[in-house]
C-alpha positions as CSV (number, residue, x, y, z in Angstrom):
1,M,-27.5,8.5,-50.2
2,D,-29.6,7.8,-47.1
3,D,-32.6,7.3,-49.4
4,I,-30.7,5.1,-51.8
5,A,-29.5,3.0,-48.9
6,E,-32.9,2.7,-47.2
7,F,-35.2,2.3,-50.3
8,D,-33.5,1.8,-53.6
9,I,-30.9,-0.8,-52.8
10,P,-33.1,-3.0,-50.7
11,G,-35.7,-2.8,-53.4
12,A,-33.2,-3.8,-56.1
13,V,-31.8,-6.7,-54.0
14,N,-35.3,-8.0,-53.2
15,R,-36.1,-7.8,-57.0
16,V,-33.1,-9.9,-57.9
17,I,-33.8,-12.4,-55.1
18,D,-37.5,-12.7,-56.2
19,T,-36.4,-13.2,-59.8
20,L,-33.9,-15.9,-58.8
21,R,-36.6,-17.6,-56.7
22,K,-38.9,-17.7,-59.7
23,E,-36.2,-19.1,-61.9
24,N,-35.3,-21.7,-59.3
25,P,-38.6,-23.0,-57.9
26,D,-36.8,-25.9,-56.2
27,V,-35.3,-23.4,-53.7
28,G,-38.7,-23.2,-52.0
29,D,-38.9,-20.8,-49.1
30,D,-35.2,-20.9,-48.2
31,D,-33.5,-17.6,-47.7
32,L,-31.4,-16.6,-50.7
33,Q,-28.2,-14.6,-50.8
34,I,-26.5,-12.9,-53.7
35,Y,-23.0,-11.4,-54.3
36,A,-22.6,-7.7,-55.1
37,Y,-20.1,-5.2,-56.6
38,A,-20.5,-1.5,-56.0
39,H,-18.6,1.5,-57.2
40,C,-18.2,5.1,-55.8
41,V,-21.6,6.4,-54.7
42,G,-23.0,2.9,-55.2
43,A,-20.4,1.5,-52.9
44,A,-21.1,4.1,-50.2
45,S,-24.8,3.6,-50.5
46,L,-24.5,-0.2,-50.4
47,A,-22.3,0.1,-47.3
48,M,-24.9,2.3,-45.7
49,S,-27.6,-0.1,-46.6
50,L,-25.7,-3.0,-45.1
51,L,-24.6,-1.2,-41.9
52,G,-28.1,0.3,-41.5
53,G,-29.5,-3.2,-41.3
54,Y,-31.7,-2.7,-44.4
55,L,-30.3,-5.9,-46.1
56,H,-30.6,-8.1,-43.1
57,Y,-33.1,-11.0,-42.8
58,K,-35.2,-10.2,-39.8
59,G,-34.5,-12.4,-36.8
60,K,-31.6,-14.1,-38.6
61,E,-27.8,-13.9,-38.1
62,Y,-27.2,-13.3,-41.8
63,G,-28.3,-10.9,-44.5
64,K,-29.2,-11.0,-48.2
65,L,-25.6,-10.5,-49.4
66,A,-23.1,-13.4,-49.3
67,G,-20.2,-11.2,-50.3
68,V,-19.4,-7.8,-51.6
69,T,-16.8,-5.6,-53.2
70,F,-16.6,-1.9,-52.3
71,S,-14.8,0.1,-55.0
72,Q,-13.3,3.5,-54.2
73,M,-15.7,5.2,-51.8
74,Q,-15.0,3.3,-48.7
75,A,-16.6,3.2,-45.2
76,F,-13.6,5.2,-43.8
77,L,-13.0,8.0,-46.2
78,V,-10.0,10.3,-46.8
79,G,-10.7,12.8,-49.5
80,S,-8.0,14.2,-51.8
81,K,-7.1,17.9,-51.7
82,T,-9.4,18.5,-54.7
83,A,-12.3,16.5,-53.1
84,Q,-12.0,18.4,-49.8
85,M,-12.3,21.7,-51.8
86,R,-14.7,20.9,-54.6
87,L,-17.3,18.8,-52.8
88,Q,-18.0,21.7,-50.4
89,V,-18.9,23.9,-53.4
90,G,-22.1,21.8,-53.7
91,G,-23.5,23.6,-50.7
92,I,-22.9,27.0,-52.3
93,L,-24.5,25.8,-55.6
94,R,-27.5,24.4,-53.8
95,D,-28.2,26.8,-51.0
96,A,-26.9,30.1,-52.3
97,M,-27.5,29.7,-56.1
98,G,-30.5,27.4,-56.0
99,I,-28.9,24.9,-58.4
100,E,-30.4,21.4,-57.8
101,Y,-28.1,19.5,-60.1
102,L,-25.1,19.8,-62.5
103,R,-25.2,18.3,-66.0
104,L,-22.0,16.3,-66.4
105,S,-23.1,14.8,-69.7
106,A,-22.4,17.1,-72.6
107,A,-24.7,15.1,-74.8
108,E,-27.9,15.8,-73.0
109,R,-28.8,19.1,-74.6
110,E,-27.3,22.4,-75.8
111,P,-25.3,24.0,-72.9
112,T,-26.6,26.9,-71.0
113,V,-24.7,30.1,-70.7
114,M,-23.3,29.1,-67.3
115,E,-22.3,25.6,-68.6
116,S,-20.5,27.2,-71.6
117,V,-18.5,29.4,-69.3
118,L,-17.7,26.4,-67.0
119,D,-16.7,24.3,-70.0
120,R,-14.2,27.0,-71.1
121,L,-12.9,27.2,-67.5
122,F,-12.5,23.4,-67.1
123,A,-10.8,23.2,-70.6
124,S,-8.2,25.7,-69.4
125,L,-7.2,23.8,-66.2
126,P,-3.7,22.2,-66.3
127,V,-3.5,18.5,-67.2
128,D,-1.0,16.0,-66.0
129,E,1.4,14.5,-68.6
130,G,-0.3,11.8,-70.5
131,E,-3.8,12.7,-69.3
132,H,-5.1,14.7,-72.3
133,C,-8.3,13.3,-73.8
134,P,-8.1,11.4,-77.1
135,H,-8.3,13.9,-80.0
136,E,-8.6,16.7,-77.5
137,F,-7.0,19.2,-79.9
138,D,-9.3,18.3,-82.8
139,R,-11.5,21.4,-83.3
140,F,-13.7,20.1,-86.1
141,T,-15.4,16.9,-84.9
142,P,-18.0,17.2,-82.1
143,R,-16.8,15.0,-79.2
144,P,-19.2,15.2,-76.2
145,G,-17.0,12.6,-74.4
146,I,-14.2,15.1,-74.1
147,C,-16.4,17.8,-72.7
148,T,-18.0,15.3,-70.3
149,C,-14.5,14.2,-69.1
150,K,-13.5,17.9,-68.5
151,R,-16.8,18.6,-66.7
152,M,-16.4,15.7,-64.3
153,S,-12.7,16.4,-63.7
154,G,-13.4,20.1,-63.0
155,T,-16.5,19.5,-60.9
156,I,-15.4,16.5,-58.8
157,S,-11.8,15.4,-59.5
158,R,-9.9,13.5,-62.2
159,L,-11.7,10.2,-62.2
160,L,-9.6,8.0,-64.5
161,K,-6.2,7.3,-66.1
162,H,-6.7,7.7,-69.9
163,K,-4.2,5.0,-70.8
164,R,-6.3,2.5,-68.8
165,I,-9.5,2.8,-70.9
166,K,-10.3,2.3,-74.6
167,E,-10.9,5.3,-76.8
168,E,-14.4,3.9,-77.5
169,T,-15.1,3.9,-73.8
170,H,-14.0,7.5,-73.5
171,D,-16.4,8.4,-76.3
172,R,-19.2,6.9,-74.2
173,L,-18.5,9.0,-71.1
174,A,-21.4,11.2,-72.0
175,V,-23.6,8.2,-71.6
176,Y,-22.0,6.9,-68.4
177,F,-22.3,10.2,-66.6
178,G,-25.6,12.1,-66.3
179,R,-26.6,14.6,-63.7
180,A,-24.8,15.3,-60.4
181,N,-27.2,16.2,-57.6
182,T,-25.8,19.0,-55.6
183,S,-27.4,17.6,-52.4
184,L,-25.3,14.4,-53.1
185,L,-22.2,16.6,-53.4
186,V,-23.0,18.1,-50.0
187,H,-23.6,14.7,-48.4
188,G,-20.3,13.5,-49.9
189,G,-18.6,16.6,-48.5
190,R,-19.8,15.7,-45.0
191,C,-18.5,12.2,-45.4
192,V,-15.1,13.6,-46.4
193,A,-15.2,16.1,-43.5
194,N,-15.9,13.3,-41.0
195,E,-13.6,10.8,-42.7
196,R,-16.2,8.1,-42.7
197,L,-19.7,7.5,-44.1
198,V,-22.2,9.6,-42.2
199,N,-25.9,10.4,-42.8
200,A,-27.0,13.6,-44.6
201,D,-26.9,15.4,-41.3
202,G,-23.3,14.5,-40.7
203,Q,-24.0,12.0,-37.9
204,N,-22.1,8.7,-37.4
205,V,-25.1,6.4,-37.6
206,Y,-23.6,3.8,-39.9
207,V,-19.9,3.0,-39.4
208,T,-19.9,1.9,-35.8
209,D,-18.3,-1.2,-34.2
210,E,-21.8,-2.5,-33.3
211,N,-23.1,-2.2,-36.9
212,I,-19.9,-3.7,-38.4
213,R,-20.1,-6.7,-36.0
214,Q,-23.8,-7.3,-36.7
215,Y,-24.2,-6.5,-40.3
216,L,-20.8,-6.7,-42.1
217,H,-19.6,-10.1,-40.9
218,L,-19.4,-11.5,-44.4
219,P,-16.6,-11.7,-47.1
220,V,-15.7,-8.2,-48.1
221,A,-13.2,-7.0,-50.8
222,I,-11.9,-3.4,-50.8
223,L,-10.9,-2.3,-54.3
224,H,-9.0,1.0,-54.6
225,G,-6.8,2.6,-57.2
226,D,-3.5,3.9,-55.6
227,E,-3.7,7.0,-57.8
228,N,-7.3,7.8,-57.0
229,A,-7.5,11.6,-57.2
230,L,-10.9,11.8,-55.6
231,F,-10.6,9.5,-52.5
232,H,-7.0,8.9,-51.3
233,V,-5.9,5.2,-51.1
234,E,-5.5,5.8,-47.4
235,S,-9.3,5.3,-47.4
236,A,-8.8,1.6,-48.3
237,H,-6.1,1.1,-45.8
238,R,-8.1,2.6,-42.9
239,T,-11.2,0.6,-43.9
240,I,-9.3,-2.7,-44.0
241,E,-7.6,-1.9,-40.7
242,Q,-10.9,-1.0,-38.9
243,L,-12.9,-3.9,-40.3
244,S,-10.2,-6.3,-39.3
245,R,-10.1,-4.9,-35.8
246,V,-13.8,-5.4,-35.3
247,N,-14.1,-8.7,-37.2
248,P,-10.6,-10.3,-36.7
249,D,-11.9,-13.7,-37.8
250,L,-13.1,-12.4,-41.2
251,K,-10.7,-9.7,-42.5
252,P,-11.4,-7.9,-45.8
253,R,-9.5,-8.8,-49.0
254,A,-7.3,-5.9,-50.1
255,I,-7.2,-5.2,-53.8
256,I,-5.0,-2.1,-54.3
257,A,-4.6,-1.4,-58.0
258,E,-1.2,0.2,-58.8
259,G,-1.3,2.9,-61.5
260,F,-5.1,3.0,-61.5
261,A,-7.3,5.9,-60.5
262,H,-11.0,5.8,-59.8
263,F,-13.5,4.9,-62.5
264,D,-10.9,3.0,-64.6
265,C,-10.9,0.3,-61.9
266,T,-14.4,-0.5,-63.2
267,I,-14.2,0.2,-66.9
268,G,-10.4,-0.3,-67.5
269,V,-8.9,-2.7,-70.1
270,G,-5.5,-4.4,-70.6
271,L,-3.2,-6.9,-68.9
272,D,-2.9,-4.9,-65.7
273,M,-6.7,-4.7,-65.4
274,H,-6.8,-8.5,-65.4
275,K,-3.8,-9.1,-63.2
276,Q,-4.5,-6.4,-60.6
277,I,-8.3,-6.3,-60.5
278,L,-10.3,-8.9,-62.4
279,D,-8.2,-12.0,-61.4
280,P,-8.1,-11.0,-57.7
281,M,-11.9,-10.4,-57.8
282,R,-12.5,-13.7,-59.4
283,H,-10.4,-15.5,-56.8
284,F,-12.2,-13.5,-54.0
285,Y,-15.7,-14.5,-55.1
286,S,-14.6,-18.1,-55.6
287,V,-13.2,-18.3,-52.0
288,A,-16.2,-16.4,-50.6
289,W,-18.4,-19.1,-52.2
290,E,-16.4,-21.8,-50.5
291,W,-16.5,-19.9,-47.2
292,N,-20.3,-19.6,-47.4
293,K,-20.5,-23.4,-47.9
294,G,-18.7,-23.9,-44.6
295,E,-15.2,-24.6,-46.0
296,S,-12.2,-23.7,-43.9
297,V,-10.9,-20.9,-46.2
298,D,-9.8,-17.3,-45.8
299,P,-11.4,-14.9,-48.3
300,S,-8.8,-12.2,-47.3
301,L,-5.8,-14.1,-48.7
302,P,-4.6,-13.5,-52.3
303,E,-4.5,-16.4,-54.8
304,P,-1.5,-18.6,-54.2
305,E,1.2,-18.9,-56.8
306,H,0.7,-21.4,-59.6
307,G,1.0,-24.9,-58.1
308,A,1.3,-23.8,-54.5
309,P,-1.3,-25.1,-52.0
310,P,-3.9,-22.7,-50.6
311,A,-2.7,-21.0,-47.4
312,P,-4.7,-22.1,-44.3
313,P,-6.8,-19.5,-42.6
314,S,-4.9,-17.5,-40.1
315,A,-5.9,-17.7,-36.4
316,P,-7.6,-14.4,-35.3
317,A,-5.6,-12.4,-32.7
318,P,-7.0,-12.4,-29.2
319,T,-9.5,-9.7,-28.6
320,A,-10.8,-7.8,-25.5
321,M,-13.1,-5.0,-24.8
322,R,-11.4,-1.7,-23.8
323,S,-12.6,1.8,-23.2
324,H,-11.5,5.4,-23.9
325,A,-12.9,8.8,-23.3
326,R,-13.9,11.7,-25.6
327,A,-14.4,15.3,-24.8
328,P,-17.9,16.7,-25.6
329,L,-18.9,18.5,-28.8
330,A,-20.4,21.2,-26.7
331,G,-20.4,22.0,-23.0
332,P,-20.3,21.4,-20.2
333,V,-23.1,23.9,-19.6
334,I,-24.3,24.8,-16.1
335,G,-28.1,24.6,-15.8
336,W,-30.2,25.2,-12.6
337,T,-28.5,25.1,-9.2
338,R,-30.4,24.2,-6.0
339,R,-29.6,23.8,-2.4
340,K,-29.0,20.2,-1.5
341,A,-31.9,18.8,0.5
342,G,-32.0,16.1,3.1
343,P,-29.3,14.9,5.6
344,G,-25.6,15.2,5.2
345,A,-23.2,18.0,4.6
346,P,-24.8,21.2,3.2
347,G,-24.2,22.2,-0.4
348,F,-25.7,22.6,-3.9
349,V,-27.0,20.3,-6.5
350,V,-25.8,21.6,-9.9
351,R,-27.2,20.3,-13.2
352,L,-24.6,20.0,-16.0
353,W,-25.2,19.2,-19.6
354,I,-22.9,18.2,-22.6
355,E,-23.5,17.2,-26.2
356,V,-21.8,13.8,-26.4
357,D,-19.3,13.4,-29.3
358,E,-20.5,10.4,-31.4
359,T,-19.2,11.9,-34.7
360,L,-16.0,9.9,-34.9
361,A,-15.9,7.5,-32.0
362,D,-18.3,4.7,-31.5
363,K,-21.5,5.2,-29.6
364,A,-20.9,6.3,-26.0
365,C,-21.9,3.9,-23.2
366,A,-22.0,6.5,-20.4
367,V,-21.1,10.0,-19.3
368,V,-18.6,10.6,-16.4
369,T,-18.3,13.6,-14.0
370,R,-15.5,14.2,-11.5
371,I,-15.1,17.1,-9.1
372,G,-11.6,18.3,-8.9
373,H,-8.5,16.6,-10.2
374,S,-8.5,13.4,-8.1
375,G,-10.9,11.1,-6.4
376,P,-13.7,8.9,-7.6
377,A,-16.0,9.7,-10.5
378,Q,-19.8,9.4,-11.1
379,T,-21.3,7.8,-14.1
380,W,-24.5,8.9,-16.0
381,N,-26.7,7.7,-18.8
382,V,-26.4,8.9,-22.4
383,H,-29.7,10.3,-23.8
384,R,-30.2,10.2,-27.5
385,V,-32.9,12.6,-28.5
386,P,-34.4,12.0,-32.0
387,L,-34.7,15.1,-34.1
388,N,-37.6,13.9,-36.3
389,A,-39.9,13.4,-33.4
390,A,-42.2,16.4,-33.0
391,W,-43.3,17.3,-29.5
392,T,-47.0,18.1,-29.5
393,D,-47.2,18.7,-25.7
394,N,-44.6,19.1,-22.9
395,P,-41.1,17.7,-23.5
396,L,-40.9,14.0,-22.9
397,P,-39.3,12.9,-19.6
398,L,-35.6,12.0,-19.7
399,T,-36.3,8.4,-19.0
400,T,-37.6,8.1,-22.5
401,F,-34.2,8.7,-24.0
402,A,-32.0,7.0,-21.4
403,D,-29.6,4.7,-23.3
404,A,-31.8,4.8,-26.4
405,H,-30.6,3.8,-29.8
406,P,-32.4,5.5,-32.7
407,P,-32.8,3.6,-35.9
408,A,-29.9,3.7,-38.3
409,G,-30.0,6.8,-40.5
410,E,-32.3,8.8,-38.1
411,P,-30.8,12.1,-37.0
412,Y,-30.5,12.6,-33.2
413,V,-28.6,14.5,-30.6
414,A,-26.7,12.6,-27.9
415,I,-26.5,14.4,-24.6
416,G,-25.4,13.8,-21.1
417,I,-27.1,15.3,-18.1
418,A,-25.7,15.1,-14.5
419,D,-27.0,16.4,-11.2
420,V,-23.7,16.9,-9.3
421,E,-23.4,17.6,-5.6
422,I,-21.0,20.3,-4.7
423,L,-20.6,20.8,-1.0
424,D,-20.1,24.2,0.7
425,S,-16.8,23.0,2.0
426,Q,-15.6,22.5,-1.6
427,L,-16.4,26.1,-2.4
428,S,-14.7,27.6,0.5
429,G,-11.2,27.3,-0.8
430,Q,-9.1,30.0,-2.5
431,G,-8.7,28.4,-5.9
432,S,-11.3,27.6,-8.6
433,L,-13.3,24.3,-8.5
434,T,-13.1,22.2,-11.7
435,V,-15.7,19.7,-12.7
436,S,-14.7,17.4,-15.6
437,M,-17.5,15.9,-17.8
438,F,-16.9,13.6,-20.7
439,S,-18.2,10.5,-22.5
440,V,-16.8,7.0,-22.4
441,H,-16.8,4.6,-25.4
442,E,-16.1,0.9,-25.3
443,F,-14.5,-0.9,-28.3
444,L,-13.1,-4.2,-29.3
445,S,-9.3,-4.3,-29.5
446,K,-6.7,-6.8,-30.5
447,A,-4.7,-5.7,-27.5
448,A,-5.2,-7.9,-24.4
449,P,-6.1,-5.8,-21.4
450,A,-3.8,-5.6,-18.4
451,T,-6.7,-6.5,-16.1
452,E,-10.2,-8.0,-16.5
453,R,-13.3,-5.9,-16.0
454,L,-13.8,-5.8,-12.3
455,A,-17.2,-6.7,-10.8
456,G,-19.4,-3.7,-10.4
457,H,-17.2,-1.5,-12.5
458,A,-18.9,0.6,-15.2
459,F,-16.5,0.1,-18.1
460,A,-14.0,-2.2,-19.7
461,P,-10.4,-1.5,-18.7
462,P,-9.3,1.9,-20.2
463,I,-6.4,2.2,-22.6
464,T,-3.4,3.9,-21.0
465,L,-1.2,6.7,-22.2
466,K,1.7,4.2,-22.4
467,E,-0.2,1.9,-24.7
468,L,-1.6,4.7,-26.9
469,P,1.2,5.1,-29.5
470,A,1.4,1.4,-30.3
471,L,-2.3,1.0,-30.5
472,I,-2.5,3.9,-33.0
473,R,0.3,2.5,-35.1
474,E,-1.2,-1.0,-35.2
475,G,-4.8,0.1,-35.9
476,K,-6.1,-1.4,-32.6
477,I,-8.3,1.5,-31.6
478,P,-11.3,3.2,-33.4
479,L,-10.4,6.1,-35.6
480,G,-11.2,9.4,-33.8
481,G,-10.4,13.1,-34.0
482,V,-8.9,15.6,-31.6
483,G,-10.9,16.2,-28.5
484,R,-12.0,19.5,-27.2
485,A,-11.9,21.1,-23.8
486,S,-13.9,19.2,-21.3
487,S,-14.0,21.0,-17.9
488,A,-16.3,23.6,-16.5
489,S,-14.6,25.9,-14.0
490,L,-16.8,27.1,-11.1
491,L,-15.9,30.1,-9.0
492,S,-14.8,29.3,-5.5
493,H,-17.3,31.3,-3.5
494,P,-20.9,30.2,-2.8
495,G,-22.4,33.3,-4.5
496,A,-21.5,31.8,-7.8
497,L,-24.1,29.0,-7.2
498,Q,-27.2,31.0,-6.3
499,P,-30.4,28.9,-6.5
500,L,-32.1,29.5,-9.8
501,G,-35.4,27.6,-9.2
502,R,-37.4,25.9,-6.5
503,T,-35.5,23.9,-4.0
504,L,-35.5,20.1,-4.1
505,A,-38.2,18.4,-2.2
506,T,-37.1,17.7,1.3
507,A,-37.8,14.0,0.8
508,A,-35.1,13.7,-1.9
509,E,-32.0,11.9,-0.7
510,T,-28.7,11.0,-2.2
511,D,-26.8,7.8,-2.3
512,G,-23.1,7.4,-1.4
513,S,-21.8,8.5,-4.8
514,G,-23.7,11.8,-4.7
515,A,-26.3,10.9,-7.4
516,L,-29.9,11.5,-6.6
517,A,-31.7,8.4,-5.4
518,G,-33.8,6.9,-8.2
519,D,-32.4,9.4,-10.7
520,P,-33.0,8.1,-14.3
521,M,-29.8,9.9,-15.4
522,A,-27.5,7.8,-13.2
523,W,-25.6,4.9,-14.8
524,P,-25.2,1.8,-12.7
525,G,-21.6,0.9,-11.6
526,R,-18.6,2.8,-10.5
527,L,-15.4,4.2,-11.9
528,S,-12.3,4.0,-9.8
529,E,-9.8,6.8,-9.4
530,I,-7.2,4.9,-11.4
531,D,-9.5,4.3,-14.3
532,A,-10.7,7.9,-14.3
533,N,-7.2,9.2,-14.4
534,A,-6.3,6.9,-17.3
535,L,-9.4,8.0,-19.3
536,I,-8.7,11.7,-18.7
537,E,-4.9,11.4,-19.5
538,V,-5.6,9.7,-22.9
539,M,-8.4,12.1,-23.7
540,K,-6.2,15.1,-23.1
């Protein structure tokens, strides 16, 4: 999907815009925008293309899309039980069995031996009441649509409600569905595992607050069937909640189709199809058109009852920047230790390393260390090291990666490195010495902070343990997972910190916070004891 997002979709959009420009020469050189509808993998790839900045006019505040509907595979993704199980099989098929794709269409050619075995297996799976294919028990007429329906249900999940589509449409399923790339199944499995759209390496490079603010500030509709057996309807609710949190002045339009599943939201027929999907989409695009013309309308609101005046746009809730902490993915790890040089109390300088967790939370703004369970904390830069950049000589200096932001879609490892001073007096006690190390992430919240950001402080006010339950219930914080352990325990006697390399140059000096003077890893600002306590409490 990364390649579709970076190359195929921008190429298709540019082709449509170029065609429109030729058909309407009076437009001149003005930037053109189009409206889009995308379903399933198309929706995920289009969202990645938007959030990756691939559809944005360079140097402009707007992109090439004026409005969009995402159907079924949403930015924040909750897989069904069957999806969580079956999408992971793609890795076994690709890596263990060497299978590059699965043939979902039964009309492409005669089945192989393995496909014949799978067809018999899929035909034996239990079927919900009312979900048998038309003429399923007819043994005399070849019907590739039935076999295709069974293959896609057995390989992925049940993708439609049979009563929602025409029999003629069911007969054409062998045309609609072709080959399922196993690498695509692996990528989809990683999105389900991370509960959001990620790149093929499983990294959160698309769905971040920063990307949503910059690239998805446009009318958006979220279409989802409430009986979707592949991606749970909670996907739609989470996506609406998070997009509304980041862009409270332009909330998405929720179109939740009751009694619909997955593909039938696109190819369905009947009165319910019109009332629940087509009519709301028509109204959404009409209002989006008015919004793009500068009218005071709200694309997120449903169509008013017949004869009722349109509802005025709702005032966005007050927003404020807040912060929270996340435990590292790996570490802390103790690197070299050296005797502290220069004036001041004797001790050691200990290098600590963590892999920063940017898989679920937004990008980290800094790394924090604190010695013991109280007192002030030190702040350090986040280094994002690209994985595609080959080193032809010695490793690049750390300054190269300090607070770097690799391009969207590019794999990287986010790390934090800290040179922490530990005095001999701190090692002379009877108990163990604990050094906490974690990352801090800032986010936009609808909750007003108790205090403003203080001058010289490193971060926005942290959320507190008291606020946390209400913030979670009301969708006012970024979605995240359960943190991991975040402390490195050092033995209490100096022998545990024997120097492992050359000592620091005698000219090296430290500032008042303990960071090495001129250290490229140090983050400007300070973190108070109260804020450090709040961050650690919520993280735990």
